[in-house]
C-alpha positions as CSV (number, residue, x, y, z in Angstrom):
1,M,-14.4,7.5,-42.8
2,T,-16.5,7.5,-39.6
3,D,-18.8,10.4,-39.1
4,A,-18.3,12.4,-35.9
5,A,-21.9,11.7,-34.9
6,D,-21.1,7.9,-35.0
7,R,-18.1,8.1,-32.6
8,T,-18.3,6.6,-29.2
9,I,-17.4,8.6,-26.2
10,R,-16.1,6.0,-23.8
11,E,-16.7,6.7,-20.1
12,F,-14.0,5.3,-17.8
13,L,-15.3,4.9,-14.2
14,V,-13.3,5.1,-11.0
15,P,-12.3,1.5,-10.5
16,D,-12.7,-0.5,-7.3
17,L,-9.0,-1.0,-6.5
18,G,-9.8,-3.9,-4.2
19,E,-11.0,-4.9,-0.8
20,G,-14.3,-3.0,-1.1
21,L,-12.8,0.5,-1.0
22,L,-15.5,3.1,-1.5
23,D,-13.5,5.9,-3.0
24,A,-10.1,7.1,-4.3
25,T,-8.3,10.4,-4.3
26,V,-6.9,12.0,-7.4
27,V,-3.2,12.5,-6.8
28,A,-2.2,13.8,-10.2
29,W,-3.4,13.9,-13.8
30,L,-0.9,12.7,-16.5
31,V,-3.1,13.8,-19.4
32,T,-5.2,16.8,-20.3
33,P,-8.3,17.2,-22.5
34,G,-7.3,17.1,-26.2
35,D,-4.4,14.7,-25.6
36,T,-4.2,11.6,-27.7
37,V,-3.8,8.5,-25.5
38,A,-2.9,4.9,-26.3
39,V,-4.1,1.7,-24.7
40,N,-2.2,1.2,-21.4
41,Q,-0.9,4.8,-21.3
42,P,-1.1,6.1,-17.7
43,L,-4.0,8.5,-17.3
44,C,-3.6,9.6,-13.6
45,V,-2.5,8.5,-10.2
46,L,-5.1,7.6,-7.6
47,E,-4.6,7.1,-3.9
48,T,-6.7,4.8,-1.8
49,A,-6.4,3.9,1.9
50,K,-4.0,1.1,0.9
51,A,-1.8,2.2,-2.0
52,E,-1.0,4.8,-4.6
53,V,-1.9,3.4,-8.0
54,E,-1.2,4.6,-11.5
55,I,-4.3,4.0,-13.7
56,P,-3.6,3.2,-17.4
57,S,-6.1,3.7,-20.2
58,P,-8.2,0.8,-21.4
59,Y,-9.0,2.8,-24.6
60,A,-7.1,4.5,-27.4
61,G,-8.4,7.9,-28.5
62,T,-8.6,11.5,-27.5
63,V,-9.3,12.8,-24.0
64,V,-12.6,14.6,-24.0
65,E,-13.1,15.4,-20.3
66,R,-11.6,14.5,-17.0
67,R,-13.3,14.5,-13.7
68,G,-11.8,15.5,-10.3
69,E,-8.9,17.8,-9.6
70,P,-5.8,16.7,-7.7
71,G,-6.7,16.3,-4.0
72,E,-10.4,15.6,-4.8
73,T,-11.9,12.3,-3.6
74,L,-14.2,10.5,-6.1
75,P,-16.6,7.6,-5.2
76,V,-15.9,4.2,-6.9
77,G,-18.1,3.8,-9.9
78,T,-18.4,7.5,-10.8
79,P,-16.9,8.9,-14.1
80,L,-13.2,9.5,-14.0
81,I,-12.4,10.4,-17.6
82,L,-14.1,10.5,-21.0
83,V,-12.2,9.3,-24.1
84,D,-13.3,9.7,-27.8
85,S,-12.3,6.3,-29.1
86,G,-13.1,7.1,-32.7
87,A,-15.0,3.9,-32.9
88,P,-18.7,3.8,-34.2
89,T,-21.5,3.1,-31.7
90,A,-23.0,-0.3,-31.6
91,T,-26.2,0.9,-33.4
92,G,-24.4,3.4,-35.7
93,R,-27.3,5.9,-35.0
94,G,-25.5,8.6,-33.2
95,P,-23.0,9.4,-30.5
96,G,-23.0,7.1,-27.5
97,I,-21.5,6.7,-24.0
98,A,-19.8,3.4,-23.3
99,A,-18.9,2.9,-19.7
100,N,-16.2,0.5,-18.4
101,R,-18.6,-1.5,-16.2
102,G,-17.3,-5.0,-15.7
103,P,-19.4,-8.1,-15.1
104,A,-21.2,-7.9,-11.8
105,A,-20.8,-11.6,-11.3
106,N,-17.1,-11.3,-10.6
107,P,-16.3,-8.3,-8.4
108,D,-12.9,-9.6,-7.3
109,P,-10.0,-7.2,-8.1
110,V,-7.5,-8.0,-10.8
111,V,-3.8,-7.2,-10.7
112,N,-1.8,-6.6,-13.8
113,P,1.4,-8.3,-12.7
114,D,3.4,-7.5,-15.8
115,P,5.8,-4.6,-15.0
116,A,6.8,-4.4,-18.6
117,A,3.3,-3.3,-19.4
118,N,3.5,-0.3,-17.2
119,P,7.1,0.4,-16.1
120,G,7.7,2.3,-12.9
121,A,4.0,2.1,-11.9
122,A,2.2,0.3,-9.1
123,A,0.2,-2.7,-10.1
124,S,-3.0,-1.7,-12.0
125,V,-6.3,-3.2,-10.8
126,V,-9.7,-3.5,-12.2
127,P,-12.8,-5.5,-11.3
128,G,-14.3,-8.1,-13.6
129,T,-11.7,-10.6,-14.6
130,A,-8.5,-12.4,-13.4
131,V,-5.1,-12.8,-14.7
132,D,-2.5,-15.2,-13.5
133,A,1.2,-14.4,-13.0
134,Q,2.0,-15.0,-16.6
135,G,-0.8,-12.8,-17.8
136,A,-3.0,-15.7,-19.0
137,D,-6.7,-15.1,-18.9
138,R,-8.3,-17.4,-16.3
139,T,-11.9,-16.2,-16.7
140,G,-12.7,-16.9,-20.3
141,A,-16.2,-17.7,-19.3
142,N,-16.8,-14.0,-18.7
143,R,-16.2,-13.1,-22.3
144,T,-19.3,-12.3,-24.3
145,G,-18.0,-13.2,-27.7
146,A,-15.0,-13.3,-30.0
147,D,-15.2,-9.5,-30.5
148,S,-15.8,-8.3,-27.0
149,G,-14.9,-9.0,-23.4
150,P,-14.7,-7.3,-20.0
151,V,-12.5,-4.3,-19.7
152,L,-9.1,-5.1,-18.3
153,V,-7.3,-1.9,-17.4
154,G,-4.0,-1.8,-19.3
155,Y,-5.1,-4.0,-22.2
156,G,-8.5,-2.9,-23.4
157,T,-11.2,-5.2,-24.9
158,G,-12.2,-6.8,-28.1
159,A,-10.8,-9.5,-30.4
160,G,-7.1,-10.1,-30.1
161,A,-6.9,-9.0,-26.5
162,D,-4.5,-11.9,-25.7
163,A,-2.3,-11.0,-28.6
164,G,-2.4,-7.4,-27.4
165,R,-1.1,-8.5,-24.0
166,R,1.8,-10.4,-25.6
167,A,2.5,-7.4,-27.8
168,V,2.7,-5.2,-24.7
169,R,5.5,-7.3,-23.5
170,R,7.4,-6.9,-26.7
171,R,7.1,-3.2,-27.2
172,P,8.0,-0.3,-25.0
173,A,5.2,1.5,-23.2
174,P,3.7,4.6,-24.9
175,R,5.4,7.8,-24.1
176,R,3.8,9.3,-21.0
177,T,2.3,12.8,-21.1
178,Q,4.0,15.0,-18.6
179,S,1.9,16.3,-15.8
180,A,3.2,19.8,-16.1
181,A,0.2,21.8,-17.1
182,P,0.2,24.1,-20.2
183,T,1.0,27.7,-19.4
184,D,-2.5,28.8,-20.3
185,T,-4.0,26.9,-17.4
186,G,-1.9,28.8,-14.8
187,R,-1.1,25.5,-13.1
188,P,2.6,25.2,-12.0
189,R,4.7,22.9,-14.1
190,A,5.8,19.8,-12.0
191,K,5.8,16.1,-12.4
192,P,3.6,13.9,-10.3
193,P,6.3,12.8,-7.8
194,V,7.2,16.4,-7.3
195,R,3.6,17.3,-6.6
196,H,3.3,14.5,-4.2
197,L,6.4,15.7,-2.4
198,A,5.0,19.2,-2.2
199,R,1.8,17.9,-0.7
200,T,3.7,15.9,1.9
201,L,5.9,18.9,2.9
202,G,3.0,21.3,2.8
203,V,4.5,23.5,0.0
204,D,2.2,25.5,-2.3
205,L,3.6,25.0,-5.8
206,A,1.7,28.0,-7.1
207,A,3.7,30.3,-4.7
208,L,7.0,29.1,-6.1
209,G,6.8,30.6,-9.6
210,A,9.1,29.2,-12.2
211,G,11.2,26.2,-11.2
212,S,14.8,25.5,-11.9
213,G,14.0,22.7,-14.4
214,P,13.6,22.9,-18.2
215,E,11.0,25.4,-19.2
216,G,10.5,26.5,-15.6
217,T,9.5,23.0,-14.4
218,I,9.6,22.8,-10.6
219,T,12.0,20.1,-9.3
220,R,12.4,18.2,-6.1
221,T,15.2,20.5,-5.1
222,D,12.9,23.5,-5.5
223,V,10.4,21.9,-3.2
224,H,12.9,21.0,-0.6
225,A,14.3,24.5,-0.7
226,A,10.9,26.0,-0.3
227,A,10.0,23.7,2.6
228,A,13.2,24.9,4.4
229,S,12.4,28.6,3.8
230,P,10.2,30.3,6.5
231,T,9.0,32.9,3.9
232,T,7.5,30.4,1.4
233,G,3.7,30.0,1.5
234,A,2.5,26.5,2.4
235,A,-0.5,24.7,1.0
236,G,-3.5,25.8,2.9
237,D,-1.5,28.5,4.8
238,G,-3.9,30.5,7.0
239,G,-1.4,33.4,7.1
240,S,2.3,33.5,7.3
241,A,2.3,36.3,9.9
242,S,1.0,33.9,12.5
243,G,3.6,31.3,11.7
244,T,0.9,28.6,11.3
245,R,-0.2,26.5,8.4
246,S,-2.9,24.0,7.7
247,I,-2.0,20.6,6.2
248,P,-4.9,18.7,4.7
249,V,-5.3,15.1,5.9
250,R,-6.2,13.0,3.0
251,G,-5.7,9.5,1.5
252,I,-3.8,7.0,3.7
253,R,-3.3,9.5,6.5
254,A,-7.0,10.2,6.7
255,R,-7.8,6.5,6.7
256,T,-5.2,5.8,9.3
257,A,-6.6,8.6,11.6
258,A,-10.1,7.1,11.3
259,H,-8.8,3.6,11.9
260,M,-7.0,4.7,15.1
261,E,-10.0,6.5,16.4
262,R,-12.1,3.4,15.9
263,A,-9.5,1.2,17.6
264,R,-9.3,3.4,20.6
265,R,-13.1,3.8,20.7
266,E,-14.0,0.1,20.4
267,I,-11.1,-1.9,21.9
268,P,-10.5,-1.8,25.7
269,D,-6.8,-2.4,25.4
270,A,-4.1,-3.1,28.0
271,H,-0.5,-3.8,27.7
272,C,2.5,-5.7,29.2
273,S,6.2,-5.5,28.6
274,L,9.3,-7.6,28.9
275,T,13.0,-6.9,28.5
276,V,14.7,-9.7,26.5
277,D,18.3,-10.6,26.0
278,F,19.0,-10.9,22.3
279,S,22.6,-12.3,22.6
280,R,21.9,-15.8,21.4
281,L,19.5,-14.6,18.6
282,L,22.2,-12.3,17.3
283,A,24.7,-15.1,17.5
284,L,22.3,-17.3,15.4
285,R,22.0,-14.5,12.9
286,D,25.7,-14.3,12.5
287,R,26.0,-18.1,12.0
288,L,23.3,-18.0,9.3
289,R,25.0,-15.1,7.5
290,A,28.3,-17.0,7.6
291,R,26.7,-19.9,5.8
292,D,24.6,-17.8,3.4
293,A,25.3,-14.1,3.0
294,E,22.1,-13.7,0.9
295,S,19.8,-15.3,3.5
296,A,18.5,-11.8,4.6
297,A,18.1,-13.3,8.1
298,T,17.9,-10.1,10.2
299,P,17.2,-10.1,13.9
300,F,13.7,-8.8,13.2
301,A,13.0,-11.6,10.7
302,L,14.2,-14.2,13.2
303,L,12.0,-12.7,15.9
304,L,9.0,-12.9,13.5
305,R,9.7,-16.6,12.9
306,L,9.7,-17.2,16.7
307,L,6.5,-15.1,17.0
308,T,4.7,-17.4,14.5
309,L,5.5,-20.4,16.6
310,T,4.5,-18.7,19.8
311,L,1.1,-17.6,18.4
312,R,0.3,-21.2,17.4
313,E,0.7,-22.1,21.1
314,H,-1.3,-19.0,22.2
315,P,-4.1,-18.7,19.7
316,R,-6.2,-16.2,21.7
317,L,-3.6,-13.6,20.7
318,N,-4.2,-14.5,17.0
319,A,-7.9,-13.7,17.1
320,T,-10.6,-11.1,16.9
321,Y,-13.6,-10.2,19.1
322,V,-16.9,-10.5,17.3
323,Q,-19.7,-8.4,18.7
324,D,-22.5,-10.6,17.3
325,G,-22.7,-13.4,19.8
326,P,-20.5,-12.2,21.2
327,E,-17.6,-14.6,20.6
328,V,-13.8,-14.8,20.2
329,R,-12.8,-16.0,16.8
330,T,-9.3,-17.5,16.6
331,Y,-7.3,-18.2,13.4
332,E,-5.2,-21.2,12.4
333,A,-3.3,-19.2,9.8
334,V,-0.9,-16.4,11.0
335,H,-1.1,-13.4,8.7
336,L,1.5,-11.0,10.0
337,G,0.9,-7.3,9.5
338,I,4.1,-5.3,9.6
339,G,3.6,-1.6,10.5
340,T,5.8,0.3,8.0
341,A,6.5,4.1,7.9
342,T,6.4,5.5,4.3
343,P,6.4,9.0,2.9
344,R,2.7,8.7,2.4
345,G,2.0,7.6,5.9
346,L,1.7,4.3,7.9
347,V,0.9,1.2,5.9
348,V,0.7,-2.4,7.0
349,P,1.9,-4.9,4.4
350,V,0.9,-8.5,5.3
351,V,3.1,-11.6,5.3
352,R,0.4,-14.2,4.6
353,D,0.6,-17.7,6.1
354,A,3.8,-16.8,7.9
355,Q,3.5,-20.0,9.9
356,D,4.3,-22.0,6.7
357,L,7.4,-20.0,5.7
358,S,10.9,-21.0,6.5
359,T,13.1,-18.4,8.2
360,V,14.9,-17.5,4.9
361,R,11.6,-17.3,2.9
362,L,10.0,-15.2,5.6
363,A,13.0,-12.8,5.7
364,R,12.9,-12.4,1.9
365,E,9.2,-11.8,1.9
366,L,9.6,-9.3,4.7
367,A,12.2,-7.4,2.7
368,R,10.1,-7.4,-0.5
369,L,7.0,-6.1,1.3
370,A,8.9,-3.4,3.1
371,D,10.4,-2.2,-0.1
372,G,7.0,-2.3,-1.9
373,A,5.3,-0.4,0.9
374,R,7.8,2.4,0.7
375,T,7.6,2.7,-3.1
376,G,3.8,2.3,-3.2
377,A,4.0,-0.8,-5.4
378,L,2.0,-3.2,-3.3
379,T,-1.4,-4.5,-4.3
380,P,-4.5,-4.1,-2.0
381,R,-4.4,-7.8,-1.2
382,E,-0.8,-7.4,0.1
383,L,-2.0,-4.6,2.5
384,T,-5.1,-6.3,4.0
385,G,-6.1,-9.4,5.9
386,S,-3.6,-9.5,8.8
387,T,-4.5,-11.4,12.0
388,F,-1.7,-10.1,14.2
389,T,0.4,-6.9,13.7
390,V,4.0,-6.1,14.7
391,S,5.3,-2.5,15.1
392,N,9.1,-2.3,14.9
393,F,9.6,1.1,16.4
394,G,13.1,0.1,17.3
395,A,13.9,0.7,13.6
396,L,13.1,4.3,14.2
397,G,15.6,4.5,17.1
398,L,13.0,4.2,19.9
399,D,13.7,2.0,22.9
400,E,10.1,1.3,23.8
401,G,6.5,2.3,23.3
402,V,2.9,1.2,23.5
403,P,1.4,0.4,20.0
404,V,-2.3,0.8,19.2
405,V,-4.1,-2.5,18.5
406,N,-4.8,-2.8,14.8
407,H,-8.6,-3.1,14.8
408,P,-10.2,-5.7,14.6
409,E,-7.2,-7.8,15.7
410,A,-6.8,-9.0,19.3
411,A,-3.2,-7.9,19.9
412,I,-0.1,-6.2,18.5
413,L,3.6,-6.6,19.4
414,G,5.8,-3.6,19.7
415,V,9.6,-4.2,19.3
416,G,12.1,-1.7,20.8
417,S,15.7,-1.1,19.6
418,I,18.3,-3.7,20.3
419,R,21.1,-1.9,22.2
420,P,23.9,-2.9,24.6
421,R,22.5,-2.3,28.1
422,P,23.3,-3.3,31.7
423,H,21.5,-6.7,32.3
424,V,21.4,-9.0,35.3
425,V,22.2,-12.7,34.6
426,D,22.5,-15.7,36.8
427,G,20.4,-14.0,39.5
428,D,23.0,-11.4,40.7
429,R,25.6,-10.8,38.0
430,L,25.5,-7.5,36.2
431,V,26.8,-7.7,32.6
432,V,26.3,-5.7,29.4
433,R,24.1,-7.5,26.9
434,P,22.2,-6.5,23.7
435,T,18.6,-6.3,25.0
436,A,15.3,-4.9,23.7
437,K,11.9,-4.3,25.2
438,L,8.9,-6.3,23.8
439,T,5.5,-4.8,24.5
440,C,2.2,-6.6,23.8
441,A,-1.0,-4.4,23.6
442,F,-4.1,-6.6,23.7
443,D,-7.9,-6.5,23.6
444,H,-8.9,-7.2,27.2
445,R,-12.2,-8.7,26.0
446,V,-10.3,-11.5,24.2
447,C,-7.7,-12.4,26.8
448,D,-6.8,-11.3,30.3
449,G,-3.4,-10.2,31.6
450,A,-2.3,-13.7,32.6
451,E,-2.8,-15.0,29.0
452,A,-1.0,-12.0,27.5
453,A,1.9,-12.4,30.0
454,A,2.2,-16.1,29.2
455,F,2.4,-15.3,25.5
456,L,5.1,-12.6,26.0
457,T,7.1,-14.8,28.4
458,A,7.0,-17.7,25.9
459,L,8.2,-15.5,23.1
460,G,11.0,-14.0,25.3
461,A,12.2,-17.5,26.3
462,L,12.5,-18.5,22.6
463,V,14.5,-15.3,21.8
464,E,16.9,-15.8,24.7
465,D,17.3,-19.5,23.8
466,P,16.4,-20.1,20.2
467,D,18.0,-23.6,20.2
468,T,14.8,-24.7,22.0
469,L,13.2,-24.5,18.6
470,L,14.6,-28.0,18.0
471,L,12.1,-29.3,20.5
472,S,9.2,-28.3,18.3
473,L,10.6,-29.9,15.1
């Protein structure tokens, strides 16, 4: 039997979830001190500027202490949770603290791509190693011996790690501890998604009392009902008599606000617009669907395919302004950022190397990223690195608008709704056609109005006559 003095208290630090993020906000705890946890059991949900990530435990043992309350932001590298692993210390001379610090030589983030290892969760990320799509270790050189290795969130360390990974695929994930707090803490009983919904709607769970779920658990229905009631206290409410409430701006919304401020402060933007006839593009969509109903070739996907071709001919729009020099840096690859509205705020998933994708592949990738953005299942790499952004506010029912350039990019395209409207053709004939307004906002340091107009005109010409694509094949 191992003496208590020889047990190791393992300190799990806030991981760098990718792309050099400096901190993460605690969304919800899934365990409480005293709980017994297994390797790969979810501990908490963290929110970064890019995604909401469920963090699994790299250790098995008993939760000793957790740091940070829901809504609190913790710097990367600071303690997140302490777990008594029940394992003796390396020296056997007394209690020790073992931190989950990975090798400094490999700071790249790692994604656990195996959904079976953590069903229903976003991909888990940790610095220090790399795993391919099949879960095979690609950084064996980082291992320090047969009995130890760098911590991989979701699988732990030590001998037999690879076997453990395979075993995870064969067995169901450990039962998750519910987030509803014990009654002696005074914290309302609610699951993490319900707490998230309450924060989004500005509902104070503590003001609701017992919910309609089992053992008084607050449900989504309870939260929606409270949000619709003018008498229910809201989170941060400064006084119901005044009819006002304060809604904290955290996580993605806070990062978006800072990003927009920087874009407006640093980029001298201008914009130009063009009304385009989508008749032939819609007819092309119909022909493609008639041949392959699963092609996912939407008008927006077809527009993006034409956009990639246009950007190759107008590279100054696929660029960025560099202060040092100064200089304009253009990119051969077209990484398309797609502005997507989600319950957590605006996120921009990225279609990488869009210029190399066929129309069908681009359409399917677009659908996958949009779904992942709304569910919070995308990795940090899928949310960064765009060179040109598109804002499809037509999907929100808007006819037109002027988007804000996504710093540090040189331009952004706004796409309005496609609706039947009066349209002049052949110089003087008025007909009803499905049209939409395309708006390009651009950095005036990178290109002037003539260059932006040439780009938008070229894109409009391809939309109105997509058969001219054959000329570039």
